[in-house]
OpenMM code with the backbone's topology and positions (N, CA, C; nanometers):
from openmm import Vec3, app, unit

residues = "MET ASN LYS TYR ILE ASN PHE ILE GLU MET ASN VAL ILE ASP SER LYS ARG LYS THR LYS GLN PHE TYR VAL LYS THR ILE LYS GLU PRO SER ILE VAL LEU GLY TYR ILE LEU PHE PHE PRO GLN TRP ARG LYS TYR THR TYR HIS THR ASP LYS GLN ILE ASN THR ILE LEU ASP ALA ASN CYS LEU ARG GLU ILE ALA ASP PHE CYS GLU LYS GLU THR ARG ASP TRP ARG PHE SER LEU ILE GLU SER LYS LYS SER".split()
positions = [
    Vec3(-0.4700, 3.1564, 5.3511),
    Vec3(-0.5017, 3.1154, 5.2115),
    Vec3(-0.5001, 3.2980, 5.1606),
    Vec3(-0.3989, 3.3022, 5.0472),
    Vec3(-0.4212, 3.4568, 5.0201),
    Vec3(-0.5577, 3.4315, 4.9302),
    Vec3(-0.6024, 3.5823, 4.9015),
    Vec3(-0.7631, 3.6110, 4.8219),
    Vec3(-0.6781, 3.6738, 4.7062),
    Vec3(-0.5606, 3.7230, 4.6851),
    Vec3(-0.5418, 3.8037, 4.5307),
    Vec3(-0.4221, 3.7565, 4.4334),
    Vec3(-0.3508, 3.7086, 4.5791),
    Vec3(-0.1667, 3.6577, 4.4528),
    Vec3(-0.1631, 3.5580, 4.5240),
    Vec3(-0.0653, 3.4833, 4.4347),
    Vec3(-0.0308, 3.3648, 4.4431),
    Vec3(0.1265, 3.3937, 4.4729),
    Vec3(0.2172, 3.2769, 4.5367),
    Vec3(0.3556, 3.2651, 4.5461),
    Vec3(0.3460, 3.1354, 4.4961),
    Vec3(0.4593, 3.1261, 4.3703),
    Vec3(0.4918, 3.0062, 4.3225),
    Vec3(0.6181, 2.9754, 4.2988),
    Vec3(0.7015, 2.8949, 4.3945),
    Vec3(0.8323, 2.8602, 4.3795),
    Vec3(0.8787, 2.8474, 4.2012),
    Vec3(1.0213, 2.8746, 4.1949),
    Vec3(1.0627, 2.8664, 4.0489),
    Vec3(1.1281, 2.7729, 4.0806),
    Vec3(1.1330, 2.6659, 3.9595),
    Vec3(1.2399, 2.5578, 3.9798),
    Vec3(1.3653, 2.6160, 3.8832),
    Vec3(1.4102, 2.6543, 3.9765),
    Vec3(1.5912, 2.6992, 3.8919),
    Vec3(1.6385, 2.6453, 3.9405),
    Vec3(1.7321, 2.5378, 3.8332),
    Vec3(1.8499, 2.4606, 3.8334),
    Vec3(1.9589, 2.5108, 3.8194),
    Vec3(2.0048, 2.5689, 3.9228),
    Vec3(2.1261, 2.6740, 3.9798),
    Vec3(2.1921, 2.6184, 4.1213),
    Vec3(2.2575, 2.5103, 4.1145),
    Vec3(2.3431, 2.4641, 4.2398),
    Vec3(2.4166, 2.5669, 4.3039),
    Vec3(2.4306, 2.6904, 4.3062),
    Vec3(2.5068, 2.8156, 4.3453),
    Vec3(2.4285, 2.8797, 4.4297),
    Vec3(2.2791, 2.8856, 4.3839),
    Vec3(2.1916, 2.9551, 4.4384),
    Vec3(2.1248, 2.8693, 4.6044),
    Vec3(2.1687, 2.9764, 4.7074),
    Vec3(2.1402, 2.8751, 4.8200),
    Vec3(1.9828, 2.9561, 4.8610),
    Vec3(1.9256, 3.0384, 4.8377),
    Vec3(1.8087, 3.0596, 4.8242),
    Vec3(1.6764, 3.0473, 4.7406),
    Vec3(1.5628, 3.0674, 4.7352),
    Vec3(1.4231, 3.0127, 4.7307),
    Vec3(1.4320, 3.1710, 4.5976),
    Vec3(1.3416, 3.1367, 4.5129),
    Vec3(1.2592, 3.2477, 4.4319),
    Vec3(1.1078, 3.1905, 4.3960),
    Vec3(1.0746, 3.3477, 4.3911),
    Vec3(0.9225, 3.2986, 4.3718),
    Vec3(0.8541, 3.3875, 4.2519),
    Vec3(0.7670, 3.3285, 4.1989),
    Vec3(0.6728, 3.4280, 4.1116),
    Vec3(0.5405, 3.4873, 4.1748),
    Vec3(0.5516, 3.6124, 4.1806),
    Vec3(0.3835, 3.7001, 4.2207),
    Vec3(0.3151, 3.6641, 4.0679),
    Vec3(0.1880, 3.6068, 4.1482),
    Vec3(0.0688, 3.5696, 4.0034),
    Vec3(-0.0267, 3.6187, 4.0768),
    Vec3(-0.1170, 3.6842, 4.0054),
    Vec3(-0.2376, 3.7004, 4.0218),
    Vec3(-0.3300, 3.5878, 4.0331),
    Vec3(-0.4209, 3.5297, 4.1114),
    Vec3(-0.5209, 3.4657, 4.1016),
    Vec3(-0.6430, 3.4358, 4.0008),
    Vec3(-0.6831, 3.5559, 3.9350),
    Vec3(-0.7732, 3.5624, 3.8659),
    Vec3(-0.7183, 3.5581, 3.6921),
    Vec3(-0.6231, 3.6172, 3.6660),
    Vec3(-0.5064, 3.5368, 3.5956),
    Vec3(-0.3758, 3.5024, 3.6118),
    Vec3(-0.3607, 3.3617, 3.6324),
    Vec3(-0.1950, 3.2855, 3.6778),
    Vec3(-0.1344, 3.2877, 3.5898),
    Vec3(-0.1469, 3.2970, 3.4723),
    Vec3(-0.0601, 3.3498, 3.3417),
    Vec3(0.0471, 3.4271, 3.3676),
    Vec3(-0.0423, 3.5606, 3.4239),
    Vec3(0.0683, 3.6662, 3.4460),
    Vec3(0.1378, 3.6670, 3.5495),
    Vec3(0.2753, 3.6968, 3.5313),
    Vec3(0.3603, 3.7342, 3.6606),
    Vec3(0.3761, 3.8910, 3.6581),
    Vec3(0.3298, 3.9246, 3.8122),
    Vec3(0.3280, 4.0436, 3.8363),
    Vec3(0.4832, 4.0677, 3.8739),
    Vec3(0.5702, 4.0181, 3.9162),
    Vec3(0.6810, 4.0310, 3.9845),
    Vec3(0.7312, 3.8902, 4.0713),
    Vec3(0.8545, 3.9315, 4.1503),
    Vec3(0.8856, 3.8265, 4.2051),
    Vec3(0.9587, 3.8597, 4.3644),
    Vec3(0.9979, 3.7446, 4.4168),
    Vec3(1.0229, 3.7700, 4.5648),
    Vec3(1.1581, 3.7008, 4.5305),
    Vec3(1.2569, 3.7546, 4.5899),
    Vec3(1.3859, 3.6968, 4.5373),
    Vec3(1.4550, 3.7593, 4.7163),
    Vec3(1.5658, 3.7045, 4.7144),
    Vec3(1.6935, 3.7178, 4.8410),
    Vec3(1.7527, 3.8334, 4.8010),
    Vec3(1.7381, 3.9308, 4.8884),
    Vec3(1.8697, 4.0694, 4.8495),
    Vec3(1.9073, 4.0917, 4.9812),
    Vec3(2.0812, 3.9668, 4.9046),
    Vec3(2.1431, 3.9946, 5.0044),
    Vec3(2.2331, 4.0901, 5.0916),
    Vec3(2.2232, 4.1952, 5.0412),
    Vec3(2.2716, 4.3069, 5.1003),
    Vec3(2.1902, 4.4033, 5.2022),
    Vec3(2.0821, 4.3144, 5.1935),
    Vec3(1.9858, 4.3547, 5.3261),
    Vec3(1.9331, 4.2401, 5.3761),
    Vec3(1.9608, 4.1262, 5.3505),
    Vec3(1.9453, 3.9670, 5.4148),
    Vec3(1.8448, 3.9356, 5.4848),
    Vec3(1.7299, 4.0188, 5.3325),
    Vec3(1.6157, 3.9747, 5.3537),
    Vec3(1.5510, 3.9590, 5.2322),
    Vec3(1.3892, 3.8681, 5.2151),
    Vec3(1.3195, 3.8307, 5.0779),
    Vec3(1.2953, 3.9658, 5.0174),
    Vec3(1.2477, 4.0022, 4.9525),
    Vec3(1.2184, 4.1299, 4.8604),
    Vec3(1.1207, 4.1520, 4.7308),
    Vec3(1.0513, 4.1989, 4.6860),
    Vec3(0.9298, 4.2295, 4.6073),
    Vec3(1.0200, 4.2943, 4.4511),
    Vec3(1.0263, 4.2019, 4.3537),
    Vec3(1.0997, 4.3066, 4.2527),
    Vec3(0.9819, 4.2813, 4.1239),
    Vec3(0.9578, 4.4248, 4.0670),
    Vec3(0.8720, 4.4031, 3.9923),
    Vec3(0.8967, 4.3825, 3.8079),
    Vec3(0.8149, 4.2981, 3.7828),
    Vec3(0.8757, 4.2993, 3.5856),
    Vec3(0.8700, 4.4522, 3.5352),
    Vec3(0.9532, 4.5277, 3.5109),
    Vec3(0.9867, 4.6179, 3.4562),
    Vec3(0.8786, 4.6084, 3.2764),
    Vec3(0.8750, 4.5261, 3.2359),
    Vec3(0.7912, 4.5313, 3.1090),
    Vec3(0.6236, 4.5418, 3.1688),
    Vec3(0.5928, 4.5389, 3.2234),
    Vec3(0.4408, 4.5862, 3.2533),
    Vec3(0.3951, 4.6504, 3.3661),
    Vec3(0.3242, 4.7390, 3.3574),
    Vec3(0.2178, 4.8555, 3.5026),
    Vec3(0.1885, 4.7600, 3.5732),
    Vec3(0.2178, 4.7371, 3.7154),
    Vec3(0.2059, 4.6700, 3.8202),
    Vec3(0.1394, 4.7842, 3.8923),
    Vec3(0.0033, 4.7332, 3.9210),
    Vec3(-0.0633, 4.8646, 3.9923),
    Vec3(-0.1571, 4.7641, 4.1326),
    Vec3(-0.0886, 4.7760, 4.2700),
    Vec3(-0.1064, 4.6876, 4.3545),
    Vec3(-0.1737, 4.7870, 4.4681),
    Vec3(-0.2596, 4.7101, 4.5418),
    Vec3(-0.3409, 4.7608, 4.6673),
    Vec3(-0.2767, 4.7488, 4.7781),
    Vec3(-0.3372, 4.8607, 4.8735),
    Vec3(-0.2326, 4.7479, 5.0451),
    Vec3(-0.3135, 4.6266, 5.0661),
    Vec3(-0.3974, 4.5758, 5.0006),
    Vec3(-0.4394, 4.4425, 5.0464),
    Vec3(-0.3389, 4.3344, 5.0058),
    Vec3(-0.2908, 4.3857, 4.8351),
    Vec3(-0.1818, 4.3075, 4.7501),
    Vec3(-0.0067, 4.3227, 4.8560),
    Vec3(-0.0079, 4.4648, 4.8726),
    Vec3(0.1132, 4.4734, 4.9457),
    Vec3(0.0868, 4.3925, 5.0711),
    Vec3(0.0245, 4.4281, 5.1440),
    Vec3(0.0353, 4.3182, 5.2793),
    Vec3(0.0457, 4.2019, 5.2570),
    Vec3(-0.0306, 4.1166, 5.1542),
    Vec3(0.0159, 3.9679, 5.1108),
    Vec3(0.1227, 3.9269, 5.1050),
    Vec3(0.2166, 3.9917, 5.0080),
    Vec3(0.3464, 4.0506, 4.9690),
    Vec3(0.4706, 4.0652, 5.1471),
    Vec3(0.4635, 4.1513, 5.1593),
    Vec3(0.5001, 4.1613, 5.3134),
    Vec3(0.4809, 4.0296, 5.3843),
    Vec3(0.3503, 4.0287, 5.4100),
    Vec3(0.3634, 3.8794, 5.5097),
    Vec3(0.4745, 3.7594, 5.4732),
    Vec3(0.4467, 3.7609, 5.3256),
    Vec3(0.5154, 3.6564, 5.2430),
    Vec3(0.6489, 3.6812, 5.2846),
    Vec3(0.7312, 3.7709, 5.2660),
    Vec3(0.8474, 3.7980, 5.2538),
    Vec3(0.9023, 3.7770, 5.4456),
    Vec3(0.8110, 3.7975, 5.4859),
    Vec3(0.8843, 3.8058, 5.6447),
    Vec3(0.8777, 3.6767, 5.6734),
    Vec3(0.7580, 3.5737, 5.6367),
    Vec3(0.7763, 3.4071, 5.6550),
    Vec3(0.8841, 3.3647, 5.5903),
    Vec3(0.9302, 3.3883, 5.4835),
    Vec3(1.0606, 3.3545, 5.4216),
    Vec3(1.1833, 3.3829, 5.4601),
    Vec3(1.1456, 3.5362, 5.5385),
    Vec3(1.3458, 3.5397, 5.5720),
    Vec3(1.3096, 3.4689, 5.6854),
    Vec3(1.2365, 3.4512, 5.7616),
    Vec3(1.2152, 3.3892, 5.8841),
    Vec3(1.2663, 3.2426, 5.8762),
    Vec3(1.2027, 3.1939, 5.7657),
    Vec3(1.2697, 3.0673, 5.7328),
    Vec3(1.3675, 3.0528, 5.7029),
    Vec3(1.4116, 3.1430, 5.6177),
    Vec3(1.5669, 3.1474, 5.6022),
    Vec3(1.6593, 3.1623, 5.7179),
    Vec3(1.6453, 3.2321, 5.8036),
    Vec3(1.6860, 3.2309, 5.9492),
    Vec3(1.7250, 3.1143, 6.0258),
    Vec3(1.6270, 3.0595, 6.0275),
    Vec3(1.5621, 2.9537, 6.0827),
    Vec3(1.6921, 2.8549, 6.0137),
    Vec3(1.6644, 2.7897, 5.8963),
    Vec3(1.7524, 2.6807, 5.8385),
    Vec3(1.9021, 2.7196, 5.8547),
    Vec3(1.9475, 2.8724, 5.8434),
    Vec3(2.0762, 2.9119, 5.8961),
    Vec3(2.1392, 2.9007, 5.9847),
    Vec3(2.0325, 2.8785, 6.1103),
    Vec3(2.0610, 2.8370, 6.2771),
    Vec3(2.0500, 2.7233, 6.2819),
    Vec3(1.9686, 2.6650, 6.2343),
    Vec3(1.9677, 2.4981, 6.1922),
    Vec3(2.1304, 2.4366, 6.1486),
    Vec3(2.1210, 2.5044, 6.0397),
    Vec3(2.2651, 2.4479, 6.0122),
    Vec3(2.4060, 2.4513, 6.0306),
    Vec3(2.3881, 2.5553, 6.0837),
    Vec3(2.4969, 2.5977, 6.1960),
    Vec3(2.5189, 2.5183, 6.3110),
    Vec3(2.4415, 2.4572, 6.3793),
    Vec3(2.4038, 2.3447, 6.4593),
    Vec3(2.4806, 2.1923, 6.4267),
    Vec3(2.4557, 2.1847, 6.3203),
    Vec3(2.4998, 2.0455, 6.2587),
    Vec3(2.6407, 2.0339, 6.2574),
] * unit.nanometer
topology = app.Topology()
chain = topology.addChain("A")
for resn in residues:
    res = topology.addResidue(resn, chain)
    for name in ("N", "CA", "C"):
        topology.addAtom(name, app.Element.getBySymbol(name[0]), res)
């Protein structure tokens, strides 16, 4: 359970997209979007992207939560890729 940040999966209706996208929101103010977690194909991993319209300030705890989440989603994606190749 995160203390500061929520990760909310986007409901994107795009049949061409193979990876998930997530909003990064604060727990205290859930209407505020701090940024996005998106799959960055050049690096083949999930990465954090800020919203250029707002001034985002993140401390070490927030960044650690984002990093942990990106690593988990990347592991899940790689696992699903391996599983789909087995079929």
